[in-house]
C-alpha positions in Angstrom: 2.4 38.3 7.1 2.4 41.2 9.5 -0.5 41.5 12.0 -3.4 43.5 10.4 -2.1 42.8 6.9 -5.1 41.5 5.0 -3.2 40.9 1.8 -2.9 37.1 1.1 0.4 35.5 0.4 0.9 34.9 -3.3 2.1 31.4 -2.6 -0.4 28.6 -2.4 2.3 26.2 -1.2 5.6 26.9 0.5 8.0 24.5 2.1 11.0 25.5 4.2 13.7 22.9 4.9 11.2 20.1 4.5 12.7 16.8 5.6 11.6 13.3 6.1 13.6 10.3 7.4 12.6 6.7 7.9 14.9 5.6 10.7 18.4 6.6 9.6 17.4 6.7 6.0 16.6 10.2 4.6 13.8 10.3 2.1 13.8 14.1 1.7 16.6 16.4 2.8 15.7 20.0 3.3 13.3 20.8 0.4 12.5 24.5 -0.3 9.9 25.4 -2.8 7.2 28.0 -3.6 4.2 27.5 -5.8 2.1 30.5 -6.8 -1.7 30.3 -6.8 -3.0 28.8 -10.1 0.4 27.5 -11.1 1.2 23.9 -12.0 4.4 22.4 -10.5 5.6 19.1 -12.1 8.0 17.1 -9.9 10.2 14.6 -11.8 12.6 12.0 -10.4 13.5 8.3 -10.6 11.9 5.7 -8.3 13.1 6.4 -4.7 13.8 10.1 -5.3 11.2 11.2 -2.7 8.3 12.2 -4.9 5.6 10.3 -3.1 7.1 11.3 0.2 6.8 14.9 -0.8 3.1 14.5 -1.8 2.3 12.7 1.5 3.9 15.6 3.5 2.0 18.2 1.5 -1.2 16.4 1.9 -0.8 15.9 5.7 -0.8 12.1 5.2 2.7 12.0 6.8 4.5 14.2 9.3 7.8 15.8 8.5 11.0 15.0 10.4 12.0 18.6 10.0 11.0 21.9 8.3 7.5 23.2 7.5 4.7 23.2 4.9 2.7 26.4 4.5 -0.7 26.4 2.7 -1.9 29.9 1.9 0.6 31.1 4.5 -0.7 28.8 7.3 1.4 26.0 8.8 -0.5 22.8 8.0 0.7 21.2 11.3 -1.1 23.9 13.3 -4.2 24.0 11.0 -4.6 20.4 9.8 -8.4 20.3 9.3 -8.4 23.7 7.6 -5.5 22.6 5.4 -7.1 19.3 4.4 -10.3 21.2 3.3 -8.2 23.0 0.7 -6.6 19.9 -0.7 -7.6 17.3 -3.3 -5.3 14.2 -3.6 -5.2 11.8 -6.5 -2.5 9.0 -6.5 -2.1 5.5 -7.7 -3.8 4.5 -4.4 -7.5 5.5 -4.8 -8.4 5.8 -1.1 -11.7 4.2 -1.9 -13.6 1.5 -0.1 -14.0 -1.4 -2.6 -17.0 -3.0 -0.7 -19.0 0.3 -0.9 -20.7 1.6 -4.0 -19.5 4.7 -5.8 -22.3 6.7 -4.3 -21.6 5.4 -0.8 -17.9 6.3 -1.1 -18.6 9.8 -2.2 -21.3 10.3 0.4 -18.8 9.1 3.1 -16.2 11.6 2.0 -18.7 14.4 1.5 -20.0 14.0 5.1 -16.4 14.2 6.4 -16.1 17.6 4.7 -19.6 18.7 6.0 -20.7 19.5 2.5 -24.1 21.2 2.0 -26.2 19.9 -0.9 -24.1 16.8 -0.9 -26.4 14.7 -3.2 -26.4 17.4 -5.8 -22.6 17.7 -5.6 -22.2 13.9 -6.0 -24.4 14.1 -9.1 -22.3 16.9 -10.5 -18.9 15.3 -10.1 -19.9 11.8 -11.1 -21.4 13.3 -14.3 -18.1 15.1 -14.9 -16.1 11.9 -14.7 -18.6 10.2 -16.9 -19.6 7.4 -14.5 -23.3 8.2 -13.8 -24.4 4.8 -15.0 -22.1 3.1 -12.4 -23.1 5.2 -9.4 -24.6 2.3 -7.5 -22.0 -0.3 -8.4 -19.5 -1.4 -5.8 -16.1 0.1 -6.4 -14.4 -3.3 -6.3 -16.3 -4.4 -9.4 -15.0 -1.4 -11.5 -12.0 -1.5 -13.8 -8.8 0.2 -12.6 -9.4 3.2 -14.9 -13.0 3.6 -13.6 -11.8 3.4 -10.0 -9.3 6.1 -10.8 -12.0 8.3 -12.2 -14.0 7.8 -9.0 -10.9 8.8 -7.1 -10.8 12.0 -9.0 -14.5 12.6 -8.2 -13.7 12.0 -4.5 -10.7 14.4 -4.6 -12.7 17.3 -6.1 -16.0 16.7 -4.3 -15.3 19.6 -1.9 -14.0 21.9 -4.7 -10.4 22.3 -3.3 -8.2 25.1 -4.6 -5.1 22.8 -4.5 -4.7 19.5 -6.3 -1.9 17.0 -5.5 -1.4 14.4 -8.1 1.0 11.5 -7.4 1.7 9.6 -10.6 -2.1 9.2 -11.2 -1.6 7.3 -14.5 0.3 4.4 -12.9 -1.3 1.1 -13.8 -3.7 2.4 -16.4 -4.1 1.0 -19.9 -3.8 3.5 -22.8 -7.5 4.0 -23.2 -8.0 4.6 -19.5 -5.0 7.0 -19.5 -6.5 9.1 -22.3 -9.9 9.3 -20.5 -8.3 10.1 -17.1 -6.1 12.9 -18.7 -9.2 14.5 -20.1 -11.0 14.4 -16.8 -8.0 15.7 -14.8 -7.4 18.5 -17.3 -11.0 19.6 -16.7 -10.5 19.8 -13.0 -7.0 21.2 -12.9 -7.5 24.1 -15.4 -8.2 27.6 -14.3 -7.3 28.9 -10.9 -6.5 25.6 -9.2 -2.9 25.1 -8.0 -1.4 21.8 -9.0 1.5 19.7 -7.8 2.0 16.6 -9.9 4.7 13.9 -9.8 5.3 11.9 -13.0 7.8 9.8 -14.9 6.5 11.1 -18.2 8.9 13.9 -19.1 7.0 15.2 -22.2 3.6 15.1 -20.5 4.8 16.6 -17.3 6.7 19.4 -19.0 3.7 20.2 -21.3 1.5 20.8 -18.3 4.0 22.7 -16.1 4.5 26.3 -15.2 7.4 25.2 -13.0 9.6 22.1 -13.0 11.5 20.4 -10.2 13.7 17.3 -10.3 14.3 15.3 -7.2 17.2 12.8 -6.8 17.9 10.9 -3.6 15.7 13.3 -1.6 17.4 16.5 -2.8 16.3 19.1 -5.4 18.8 18.8 -8.2 17.0 21.1 -10.7 14.3 23.7 -10.5 13.3 26.1 -13.3 10.3 27.8 -14.8 9.0 26.3 -18.0 9.7 29.4 -20.1 13.4 28.9 -19.5 13.4 25.2 -20.5 14.2 23.9 -24.0 11.8 21.0 -24.3 14.0 19.1 -26.8 17.0 19.4 -24.3 15.0 18.5 -21.2 15.5 14.7 -21.4 19.3 15.3 -21.4 19.0 17.6 -18.5 17.0 15.0 -16.6 19.5 12.3 -17.3 22.4 14.5 -16.2 20.7 15.5 -13.0 19.7 12.0 -12.0 22.6 10.0 -13.4 20.2 8.1 -15.7 21.1 6.6 -19.0 18.7 6.1 -21.9 
């Protein structure tokens, strides 16, 4: 953006040559992507494809070995605190403290973000995830599905414009999955930008505006949803990843 140009970039997220290696083993090899504000990008790929690594890099939980991540046009390495304030992260790891109550967990995170009217905001989000009756229970006593709903409340507590979802349904039973999907849909609808990784082809495609397939750390397929034949997509996925059904 030129100096003096007040027009915001249309991209909520951009990566340029984004790479991550663990020793001599590359996890991501030069990823380029652009996600418009309000769009939902679904990232598919088999285990070990680099999906979780991508989410960790986007969320500042890991540092890239090369390339860059821009959030609203700003390099997240140069503006880490400002970037984190715009992000909500939900993954199979809840990032909750099991010995603290639901309320104490949310209060801890809320203070980290310096939220005004914190108690009112906690009441709002805990009602939205339908766990008001468990507010004073220790997180470690909750079921896996309930813990994941608390994790969603934690992720949206500061009302972030960008949500990063890393296989959030992992380990949930069918009932908990249905409940969590309803809660997530409430929080990811509208103007929020979403990047979600999943193994569920039908579900991921249903929610997407844009689709990306990773394989061995490389983008092997990228397309907007309008150009994808849903019935043919499993075959496309298999061909791109070398999978057999």
